[in-house]
VEXBA-778144 format. One line per 3 residues: number of its first residue (from 1); their letters; for each residue x, y, z of N, C-alpha, C. Coordinates in Angstrom, 1 decimal. Layout:
// VEXBA-778144
NUM> a> X/Y/Z/X/Y/Z/X/Y/Z  ...;
This chain:
// VEXBA-778144
1> mdt> 3.3/-31.7/33.3/2.2/-30.9/33.8/2.4/-30.6/35.3  2.1/-29.4/35.7/2.1/-29.0/37.1/0.9/-29.6/37.8  1.1/-30.8/38.5/-0.1/-31.4/39.1/-0.6/-30.7/40.3;
4> gnp> 0.2/-29.8/40.9/-0.3/-29.0/42.0/-1.4/-28.0/41.5  -1.2/-27.4/40.4/-2.2/-26.4/39.8/-2.0/-26.5/38.3  -2.8/-27.3/37.7/-2.7/-27.5/36.2/-2.9/-26.2/35.4;
7> enc> -3.7/-25.2/36.0/-4.0/-24.0/35.3/-2.7/-23.1/35.2  -1.7/-23.4/36.0/-0.4/-22.7/35.9/0.7/-23.4/35.2  0.4/-24.6/34.7/1.5/-25.5/34.2/2.3/-24.8/33.1;
10> wkt> 1.6/-24.1/32.2/2.3/-23.5/31.1/3.3/-22.5/31.5  3.2/-21.8/32.7/4.2/-20.8/33.1/5.1/-21.3/34.2  4.9/-22.6/34.7/5.7/-23.1/35.7/6.7/-24.2/35.1;
13> tgs> 6.0/-25.2/34.6/6.8/-26.3/34.0/6.8/-26.4/32.5  6.0/-25.5/31.9/5.8/-25.5/30.4/6.8/-24.6/29.7  6.5/-24.3/28.5/7.4/-23.5/27.6/7.6/-22.1/28.1;
16> agd> 6.8/-21.6/29.0/7.0/-20.3/29.6/7.7/-20.4/31.0  7.9/-21.7/31.4/8.6/-21.9/32.7/9.9/-22.6/32.6  10.1/-23.6/33.4/11.4/-24.3/33.4/11.5/-25.5/32.4;
19> rtc> 10.4/-25.7/31.6/10.4/-26.7/30.5/10.6/-28.1/31.0  10.2/-28.4/32.2/10.3/-29.8/32.8/9.1/-30.7/32.5  8.0/-30.1/31.9/6.8/-30.9/31.7/7.1/-32.0/30.7;
22> pkl> 6.7/-33.2/31.0/7.0/-34.3/30.1/6.2/-34.2/28.8  5.1/-33.5/28.8/4.3/-33.3/27.6/4.9/-32.5/26.5  6.0/-31.7/26.9/6.6/-30.9/25.9/7.3/-31.7/24.8;
25> gef> 7.7/-32.9/25.2/8.3/-33.8/24.2/7.4/-34.2/23.1  6.1/-34.2/23.4/5.0/-34.6/22.4/4.5/-33.4/21.7  4.3/-32.3/22.4/3.6/-31.1/21.8/4.5/-30.0/21.5;
28> iyc> 5.8/-30.0/21.9/6.8/-29.0/21.6/6.5/-27.7/22.3  5.4/-27.1/22.1/5.0/-25.8/22.7/3.7/-26.0/23.5  3.5/-25.3/24.6/2.3/-25.4/25.4/1.0/-25.1/24.6;
31> rnc> 1.1/-24.2/23.6/0.0/-23.8/22.8/-0.6/-25.0/22.0  0.2/-26.0/21.8/-0.3/-27.2/21.1/-0.9/-28.3/22.0  -0.8/-28.0/23.3/-1.3/-29.0/24.3/-2.7/-28.8/24.6;
34> pvf> -3.6/-29.8/24.7/-5.0/-29.6/25.1/-5.2/-29.1/26.5  -4.2/-29.3/27.4/-4.3/-28.8/28.7/-4.3/-27.2/28.7  -3.3/-26.7/27.8/-3.2/-25.3/27.7/-4.4/-24.7/27.0;
37> sdi> -4.9/-25.3/26.0/-6.1/-24.7/25.3/-7.4/-24.7/26.1  -7.4/-25.6/27.1/-8.6/-25.7/28.0/-8.5/-24.7/29.2  -7.4/-24.1/29.4/-7.3/-23.2/30.5/-8.3/-22.1/30.5;
40> grs> -8.4/-21.4/29.3/-9.3/-20.3/29.2/-10.7/-20.7/29.4  -11.1/-21.9/28.8/-12.5/-22.3/28.9/-12.8/-22.7/30.4  -11.9/-23.4/31.1/-12.2/-23.8/32.4/-12.4/-22.6/33.3;
43> lle> -11.6/-21.5/33.1/-11.8/-20.3/33.9/-13.1/-19.7/33.7  -13.7/-19.8/32.5/-14.9/-19.1/32.2/-16.1/-19.9/32.5  -16.0/-21.1/33.0/-17.2/-21.9/33.3/-17.4/-22.0/34.8;
46> rpa> -17.0/-20.9/35.5/-17.2/-20.9/36.9/-17.1/-19.4/37.3  -17.6/-19.0/38.5/-17.5/-17.6/38.9/-16.0/-17.2/39.0  -15.7/-16.0/38.7/-14.4/-15.5/38.6/-13.6/-15.7/39.9;
49> peg> -12.6/-16.5/39.9/-11.8/-16.8/41.2/-10.8/-15.7/41.4  -10.2/-15.7/42.6/-9.1/-14.8/42.9/-8.0/-15.1/41.9  -7.4/-14.0/41.4/-6.4/-14.1/40.4/-6.9/-14.3/39.0;
52> yls> -8.2/-14.3/38.8/-8.8/-14.5/37.4/-8.2/-13.5/36.4  -8.2/-12.2/36.7/-7.8/-11.2/35.7/-6.3/-11.4/35.4  -5.5/-11.7/36.3/-4.1/-11.8/36.0/-3.8/-13.1/35.2;
55> ewt> -4.5/-14.1/35.4/-4.4/-15.4/34.7/-4.7/-15.1/33.2  -5.8/-14.5/32.9/-6.2/-14.2/31.5/-5.3/-13.2/30.9  -4.8/-12.2/31.6/-3.9/-11.2/31.1/-2.6/-11.9/30.6;
58> all> -2.1/-12.8/31.5/-0.9/-13.5/31.1/-1.1/-14.4/29.9  -2.2/-15.1/29.9/-2.5/-16.0/28.8/-2.6/-15.3/27.5  -3.3/-14.2/27.5/-3.5/-13.4/26.2/-2.2/-12.8/25.8;
61> asq> -1.4/-12.4/26.7/-0.1/-11.8/26.4/0.8/-12.8/25.7  0.8/-14.0/26.2/1.6/-15.1/25.6/1.2/-15.5/24.2  -0.2/-15.4/24.0/-0.7/-15.8/22.7/-0.4/-14.7/21.6;
64> kel> -0.4/-13.4/22.0/-0.1/-12.3/21.1/1.2/-12.5/20.5  2.2/-13.0/21.2/3.5/-13.2/20.7/3.6/-14.3/19.7  2.6/-15.1/19.5/2.6/-16.3/18.6/2.1/-16.0/17.2;
67> eda> 1.6/-14.7/17.0/1.1/-14.4/15.7/2.2/-14.4/14.6  1.9/-14.9/13.4/2.8/-14.9/12.3/2.0/-14.8/11.0  2.7/-14.9/9.9/2.1/-14.7/8.6/1.1/-15.9/8.2;
70> ema> 1.3/-17.0/8.8/0.6/-18.2/8.5/-0.5/-18.6/9.5  -0.3/-18.3/10.8/-1.2/-18.7/11.8/-1.8/-17.4/12.5  -3.0/-17.5/12.9/-3.7/-16.4/13.7/-4.1/-16.9/15.0;
73> slv> -3.9/-16.1/16.1/-4.4/-16.5/17.4/-5.7/-15.7/17.7  -6.7/-16.5/17.9/-8.1/-15.9/18.1/-8.7/-16.2/19.4  -9.5/-15.3/19.9/-10.3/-15.6/21.1/-11.8/-15.7/20.7;
76> afr> -12.5/-16.8/20.9/-13.8/-17.0/20.5/-14.8/-16.7/21.6  -15.9/-16.0/21.2/-17.0/-15.7/22.2/-18.4/-15.8/21.5  -19.4/-16.0/22.4/-20.7/-16.2/21.9/-21.6/-15.0/22.2;
79> lsg> -22.4/-14.6/21.2/-23.5/-13.7/21.4/-24.8/-14.4/21.0  -25.7/-14.6/21.9/-26.9/-15.4/21.7/-26.5/-16.7/21.2  -27.0/-17.1/20.0/-26.6/-18.4/19.4/-25.5/-18.4/18.4;
82> ewf> -24.8/-17.3/18.2/-23.8/-17.2/17.2/-22.4/-17.0/17.8  -21.4/-17.6/17.2/-20.0/-17.5/17.7/-19.2/-16.6/16.8  -18.4/-15.8/17.5/-17.5/-14.8/16.8/-16.1/-14.9/17.4;
85> alr> -15.1/-14.3/16.7/-13.8/-14.3/17.3/-13.1/-13.0/16.9  -12.2/-12.6/17.7/-11.3/-11.5/17.4/-9.8/-12.0/17.7  -8.9/-11.3/17.0/-7.5/-11.7/17.2/-7.2/-11.3/18.7;
88> tra> -6.3/-12.1/19.2/-5.9/-11.8/20.6/-5.2/-10.5/20.7  -4.6/-10.0/19.6/-3.9/-8.7/19.7/-4.9/-7.6/19.9  -6.2/-7.8/19.6/-7.2/-6.8/19.8/-7.8/-6.9/21.2;
91> lke> -7.6/-8.0/21.9/-8.3/-8.2/23.2/-7.3/-7.9/24.3  -7.7/-7.0/25.1/-6.8/-6.6/26.2/-7.0/-7.5/27.5  -8.2/-7.8/27.8/-8.5/-8.7/29.0/-9.9/-9.1/29.0;
94> vva> -10.2/-10.1/29.8/-11.5/-10.6/30.1/-11.8/-10.3/31.5  -13.0/-9.7/31.7/-13.4/-9.4/33.1/-14.7/-9.9/33.4  -15.0/-10.0/34.7/-16.4/-10.4/35.1/-17.4/-9.3/34.8;
97> drt> -18.6/-9.7/34.7/-19.7/-8.7/34.4/-19.8/-7.6/35.4  -20.0/-6.4/35.0/-20.1/-5.3/35.9/-21.2/-4.3/35.5  -21.5/-3.3/36.4/-22.5/-2.3/36.1/-22.1/-1.4/34.9;
100> iht> -23.1/-1.2/34.1/-22.9/-0.2/33.0/-23.8/1.0/33.3  -23.1/2.2/33.3/-23.8/3.4/33.6/-24.1/4.2/32.3  -25.3/4.5/32.0/-25.7/5.2/30.8/-25.1/6.6/30.9;
103> iph> -24.9/7.2/29.7/-24.4/8.6/29.5/-25.6/9.5/29.1  -26.0/10.4/29.9/-27.1/11.3/29.6/-27.0/11.9/28.2  -28.0/11.8/27.4/-28.0/12.4/26.0/-27.0/11.8/25.1;
106> rsn> -26.3/10.7/25.4/-25.3/10.1/24.5/-25.5/8.7/24.3  -26.0/7.9/25.3/-26.2/6.5/25.2/-27.2/6.2/24.1  -27.0/5.1/23.3/-27.9/4.7/22.3/-27.9/3.2/22.1;
109> qvl> -28.4/2.6/21.0/-28.5/1.2/20.9/-27.1/0.5/20.9  -26.1/1.2/20.4/-24.7/0.6/20.4/-23.9/1.1/21.6  -23.9/2.4/21.8/-23.2/2.9/23.0/-24.1/2.8/24.2;
112> lgi> -23.8/1.8/25.0/-24.6/1.5/26.2/-24.3/2.5/27.3  -23.1/2.9/27.4/-22.6/3.8/28.5/-21.2/3.6/28.8  -20.9/3.7/30.1/-19.5/3.5/30.5/-19.5/2.4/31.7;
115> anv> -18.3/1.8/31.8/-18.1/0.8/32.8/-16.8/1.0/33.4  -16.7/0.7/34.7/-15.4/0.9/35.5/-14.7/-0.5/35.4  -13.5/-0.4/34.8/-12.7/-1.6/34.7/-11.3/-1.3/35.4;
118> rge> -11.2/-1.8/36.6/-10.0/-1.6/37.4/-9.6/-0.1/37.5  -10.7/0.7/37.8/-10.4/2.1/38.0/-10.5/3.0/36.8  -10.6/2.4/35.6/-10.6/3.1/34.4/-12.0/3.0/33.8;
121> lll> -12.6/4.2/33.4/-13.9/4.3/32.8/-13.8/4.1/31.3  -14.4/3.0/30.9/-14.3/2.6/29.4/-15.7/2.7/28.8  -15.7/3.1/27.5/-17.0/3.1/26.8/-17.4/1.7/26.6;
124> cas> -18.7/1.5/26.8/-19.3/0.1/26.7/-20.3/0.0/25.6  -20.1/-1.0/24.7/-20.9/-1.2/23.5/-21.7/-2.5/23.6  -22.8/-2.5/22.8/-23.6/-3.7/22.6/-23.2/-4.3/21.2;
127> lwn> -22.4/-5.4/21.2/-22.1/-6.0/19.9/-23.3/-6.7/19.3  -24.3/-7.0/20.2/-25.6/-7.6/19.6/-26.2/-6.6/18.6  -26.2/-5.3/19.0/-26.8/-4.3/18.1/-25.8/-3.9/16.9;
130> vlg> -24.5/-4.0/17.1/-23.6/-3.7/16.0/-23.8/-4.8/15.0  -23.9/-6.0/15.4/-23.9/-7.2/14.5/-25.3/-7.6/14.1  -26.3/-6.9/14.6/-27.7/-7.2/14.2/-28.2/-8.5/14.7;
133> ier> -27.9/-8.8/16.0/-28.3/-10.1/16.6/-29.3/-9.8/17.7  -30.3/-10.6/17.7/-31.3/-10.5/18.8/-30.8/-11.0/20.1  -30.9/-10.2/21.1/-30.3/-10.6/22.5/-31.2/-11.6/23.1;
136> aqn> -30.6/-12.7/23.5/-31.3/-13.8/24.1/-30.8/-14.0/25.6  -31.7/-14.5/26.4/-31.3/-14.8/27.8/-30.4/-16.0/27.8  -29.3/-15.8/28.5/-28.3/-16.9/28.6/-28.8/-17.9/29.7;
139> skk> -29.3/-19.0/29.4/-29.8/-19.9/30.4/-28.9/-21.2/30.5  -27.8/-21.2/29.9/-26.9/-22.4/29.9/-26.3/-22.5/31.3  -26.5/-23.6/31.9/-26.0/-23.9/33.3/-24.5/-23.9/33.3;
142> gvy> -24.0/-23.2/34.3/-22.5/-23.2/34.5/-21.8/-22.1/33.7  -22.5/-21.3/32.9/-21.9/-20.3/32.2/-22.2/-18.9/32.8  -21.2/-18.1/33.1/-21.4/-16.9/33.8/-21.0/-15.7/32.8;
145> grm> -21.7/-14.6/32.9/-21.5/-13.5/32.1/-20.1/-12.9/32.2  -19.5/-12.5/31.0/-18.2/-12.0/31.0/-18.3/-10.7/30.1  -17.2/-9.9/30.3/-17.1/-8.7/29.4/-15.7/-8.8/28.8;
148> lvi> -15.5/-8.3/27.6/-14.2/-8.3/26.9/-13.8/-6.9/26.8  -12.5/-6.6/27.1/-11.9/-5.3/26.9/-11.1/-5.4/25.6  -11.4/-4.6/24.6/-10.7/-4.6/23.4/-10.0/-3.3/23.2;
151> ehg> -8.9/-3.3/22.4/-8.1/-2.1/22.2/-7.6/-2.1/20.7  -7.6/-0.8/20.2/-7.1/-0.6/18.8/-6.4/0.7/18.8  -5.1/0.6/18.8/-4.3/1.9/18.9/-4.5/2.4/20.3;
154> aes> -5.0/3.7/20.4/-5.2/4.4/21.7/-6.6/4.1/22.2  -7.5/3.5/21.4/-8.9/3.3/21.8/-9.0/2.0/22.6  -9.9/2.1/23.6/-10.3/0.9/24.4/-11.8/0.9/24.6;
157> wvf> -12.4/-0.2/24.4/-13.9/-0.4/24.6/-14.1/-1.7/25.4  -15.2/-1.8/26.1/-15.6/-3.0/26.8/-17.0/-3.4/26.3  -17.2/-4.7/26.2/-18.6/-5.1/25.8/-18.9/-6.5/26.4;
160> pvd> -20.2/-6.7/26.8/-20.6/-7.9/27.4/-20.8/-9.0/26.4  -20.6/-10.2/26.8/-20.9/-11.4/25.9/-21.6/-12.5/26.7  -22.2/-13.4/26.0/-22.9/-14.5/26.8/-21.9/-15.5/27.3;
163> evd> -20.8/-15.7/26.5/-19.8/-16.8/26.9/-18.5/-16.6/26.1  -17.4/-16.9/26.8/-16.1/-16.9/26.1/-15.6/-18.3/26.1  -15.2/-18.7/24.9/-14.8/-20.1/24.8/-13.3/-20.3/25.2;
166> rvy> -12.4/-20.0/24.3/-11.0/-20.2/24.6/-10.2/-19.5/23.5  -8.8/-19.6/23.6/-7.9/-19.1/22.6/-7.6/-20.2/21.6  -7.8/-19.9/20.3/-7.5/-20.8/19.2/-6.4/-20.3/18.4;
169> rvs> -5.5/-21.2/17.9/-4.5/-20.9/16.9/-4.9/-21.6/15.7  -5.2/-20.8/14.6/-5.7/-21.4/13.4/-4.9/-21.0/12.2  -4.9/-21.8/11.1/-4.2/-21.5/9.9/-5.0/-20.5/9.1;
172> iae> -4.4/-19.4/8.7/-5.0/-18.4/7.9/-5.4/-18.9/6.5  -4.6/-19.9/6.0/-4.9/-20.4/4.7/-6.2/-21.3/4.7  -6.6/-21.8/5.8/-7.7/-22.7/5.9/-9.0/-22.0/6.3;
175> mga> -8.9/-20.7/6.5/-10.1/-19.9/6.8/-11.1/-19.9/5.6  -12.4/-20.1/5.9/-13.3/-20.1/4.8/-14.1/-18.8/4.6  -14.7/-18.7/3.4/-15.5/-17.5/3.1/-16.7/-17.4/4.0;
178> vpv> -17.2/-16.2/4.2/-18.3/-16.0/5.1/-19.6/-16.4/4.4  -20.4/-17.3/4.9/-21.7/-17.7/4.2/-22.8/-16.7/4.5  -23.8/-16.7/3.7/-24.9/-15.8/3.8/-25.8/-16.2/5.0;
181> tis> -25.5/-17.3/5.7/-26.3/-17.7/6.9/-26.0/-16.8/8.1  -24.8/-16.1/8.0/-24.5/-15.2/9.1/-25.4/-14.0/8.9  -25.8/-13.4/10.0/-26.7/-12.2/10.0/-26.1/-11.1/9.1;
184> kdg> -26.9/-10.3/8.4/-26.5/-9.4/7.5/-25.4/-8.5/8.0  -25.6/-7.9/9.2/-24.6/-7.0/9.8/-23.3/-7.8/10.2  -23.6/-9.0/10.7/-22.4/-9.9/11.1/-21.6/-10.2/9.9;
187> fay> -22.2/-10.4/8.7/-21.5/-10.7/7.5/-20.6/-9.5/7.1  -21.1/-8.3/7.3/-20.4/-7.1/6.9/-19.2/-6.9/7.7  -19.2/-7.3/9.0/-18.0/-7.1/9.8/-17.1/-8.3/9.9;
190> sra> -17.4/-9.4/9.2/-16.6/-10.6/9.3/-15.6/-10.7/8.2  -14.4/-11.3/8.5/-13.3/-11.5/7.5/-13.4/-12.9/6.9  -13.8/-13.9/7.8/-13.7/-15.3/7.4/-14.5/-16.1/8.4;
193> ivk> -14.7/-17.4/8.0/-15.3/-18.3/8.9/-14.2/-19.3/9.3  -14.1/-19.6/10.6/-13.1/-20.5/11.1/-13.8/-21.7/11.8  -13.3/-22.9/11.5/-13.7/-24.1/12.1/-12.8/-24.3/13.3;
196> age> -13.3/-24.2/14.5/-12.5/-24.3/15.7/-13.2/-25.1/16.7  -12.7/-26.3/17.0/-13.3/-27.2/18.0/-14.7/-27.6/17.4  -15.7/-27.4/18.2/-17.1/-27.8/17.7/-17.9/-26.6/17.1;
199> hsi> -17.2/-25.5/16.9/-17.9/-24.3/16.5/-17.4/-23.9/15.1  -18.4/-23.2/14.4/-18.1/-22.4/13.2/-18.1/-21.0/13.6  -17.0/-20.3/13.5/-16.9/-19.0/14.2/-16.6/-17.9/13.1;
202> afl> -17.4/-16.8/13.2/-17.2/-15.7/12.3/-16.0/-14.8/12.9  -14.9/-14.7/12.1/-13.7/-14.0/12.5/-13.9/-12.5/12.1  -14.1/-11.7/13.1/-14.4/-10.3/12.9/-13.2/-9.5/12.5;
205> ded> -13.4/-8.5/11.7/-12.4/-7.5/11.3/-12.4/-6.4/12.3  -11.3/-6.3/13.1/-11.3/-5.3/14.1/-11.3/-3.9/13.6  -10.7/-3.6/12.4/-10.8/-2.3/11.9/-12.2/-1.8/11.6;
208> llf> -13.0/-2.7/11.0/-14.4/-2.4/10.7/-15.2/-2.3/12.0  -14.9/-3.2/13.0/-15.6/-3.1/14.2/-15.4/-1.8/15.0  -14.1/-1.4/15.1/-13.9/-0.1/15.8/-14.4/1.0/15.0;
211> gal> -14.5/0.9/13.7/-15.1/2.0/12.9/-16.6/2.2/13.3  -17.3/1.0/13.5/-18.7/1.1/13.9/-18.8/1.6/15.3  -17.9/1.3/16.2/-18.0/1.8/17.5/-17.8/3.3/17.5;
214> rrs> -16.8/3.8/16.7/-16.6/5.2/16.7/-17.8/6.0/16.1  -18.5/5.4/15.1/-19.7/6.0/14.6/-20.8/6.1/15.6  -20.8/5.2/16.6/-21.9/5.2/17.6/-21.8/6.5/18.4;
217> lrw> -20.6/7.0/18.5/-20.4/8.2/19.3/-21.1/9.4/18.7  -21.4/9.3/17.4/-22.0/10.5/16.7/-23.5/10.3/16.5  -24.0/9.1/16.9/-25.4/8.8/16.7/-26.3/9.6/17.6;
220> qtt> -27.5/9.8/17.2/-28.5/10.5/18.0/-29.0/9.6/19.1  -29.3/10.2/20.3/-29.8/9.4/21.4/-31.1/8.7/21.1  -31.2/7.4/21.6/-32.4/6.7/21.4/-33.1/6.4/22.7;
């Protein structure tokens, strides 16, 4: 492990670097190491530092390459008291909270408006309203608001979340059926339930989610 900066160990001395980390003998790949899996969470439990965007961009890019027929790479996030996940292939980046500008005569309960992400204006959505979840004030100490940029083909959207957990690599065969305890709309957009760490996470279907986001563009103004 890179003792100078543990958050960079995976790309300096780990499997994406010169492979001199002594932990590689035990874990084979950085993705199996608890230090690596904690990187995303540690970054998200403090105000965004310098280099925050580039760190997450590199982390997500490395995880997208690890998808295969048996294992899925997921990013978990919280909306109010419920946990959800999307495949890392659908997540472009994690950014700090920013101003959302409403669109006259177009903004509605799902389409909140537009947000500027590194000079690009992206449509901003409320997943609380897509998934039928009541918005709650995030009062958890040490957790700062984040926004996720997702992409599907040529489409890109951004949406705020209460918390981002980390990247998980889970067995597709061990995913469970979605229980009725998930909110009605959340059930409709979920593919499976994943046990990851201390959470039971609803694994969202990105095709269904983007379909709902596209429909919001045709909704009447509220």
